[in-house]
C-alpha positions in Angstrom: 98.2 73.1 82.7 99.4 76.8 83.2 99.0 78.2 86.7 97.3 81.5 87.0 99.2 84.4 88.6 97.6 86.8 90.9 99.3 90.3 91.1 99.4 92.7 93.9 100.6 96.3 92.9 102.1 97.8 95.9 104.5 100.3 94.4 105.1 103.3 96.6 103.7 101.8 99.7 105.8 101.6 102.9 105.8 98.6 105.1 103.6 97.0 106.3 101.3 98.1 103.5 102.6 95.6 100.8 102.5 92.8 103.3 99.0 93.4 104.5 97.8 93.5 100.8 99.7 90.3 100.1 98.3 88.4 103.0 94.8 89.3 101.9 95.4 88.0 98.4 97.3 84.9 99.5 94.4 83.9 101.7 92.2 83.6 98.6 94.9 81.9 96.5 94.2 78.3 95.4 96.7 75.5 96.1 99.4 75.6 93.5 98.8 79.3 92.7 101.3 82.0 92.2 101.2 85.4 93.8 103.4 88.3 92.4 103.8 91.3 94.7 105.3 94.3 92.9 107.0 96.8 95.3 109.4 99.7 94.9 111.5 99.5 98.0 114.0 96.9 99.2 112.6 97.2 102.7 109.2 96.1 101.6 110.6 93.3 99.5 112.6 92.1 102.5 109.7 92.1 104.8 107.6 90.1 102.2 110.4 87.5 101.7 111.0 87.1 105.5 107.3 86.5 106.0 106.7 84.0 103.2 109.9 82.0 104.0 108.7 81.8 107.7 105.4 80.4 106.5 107.3 77.7 104.5 106.4 79.0 100.9 108.8 79.1 98.1 109.8 82.6 97.2 111.7 84.2 94.2 112.9 87.8 93.7 112.9 89.5 90.3 114.1 93.0 89.5 112.4 94.8 86.7 113.6 98.2 86.2 113.0 100.1 89.5 110.5 97.6 90.7 111.1 94.5 92.7 108.8 91.5 92.1 108.4 89.1 95.0 106.9 85.9 93.5 105.4 83.4 95.9 104.3 79.9 95.1 101.6 78.4 97.3 102.1 74.8 98.2 100.3 72.0 96.4 99.1 69.0 98.4 101.9 66.5 98.4 104.3 68.8 96.2 107.8 69.5 97.2 108.7 73.1 97.7 
């Protein structure tokens, strides 16, 4: 079964804008869901990564051209992260 991905387009926003948008979307994300936050600055990406790691979520970074994609995996009950 494929997990649906939720995207947040936060290009051009300065911190804490991308984090605020991501928190709102993350609150509505189902267990096992994937959130992809697309930002255009390393500062915004670093802030997102720091926050999600502090909350115990698995995070990946993907560079796509000038954009930085921060991919967050919400925890499934009983699943290893």
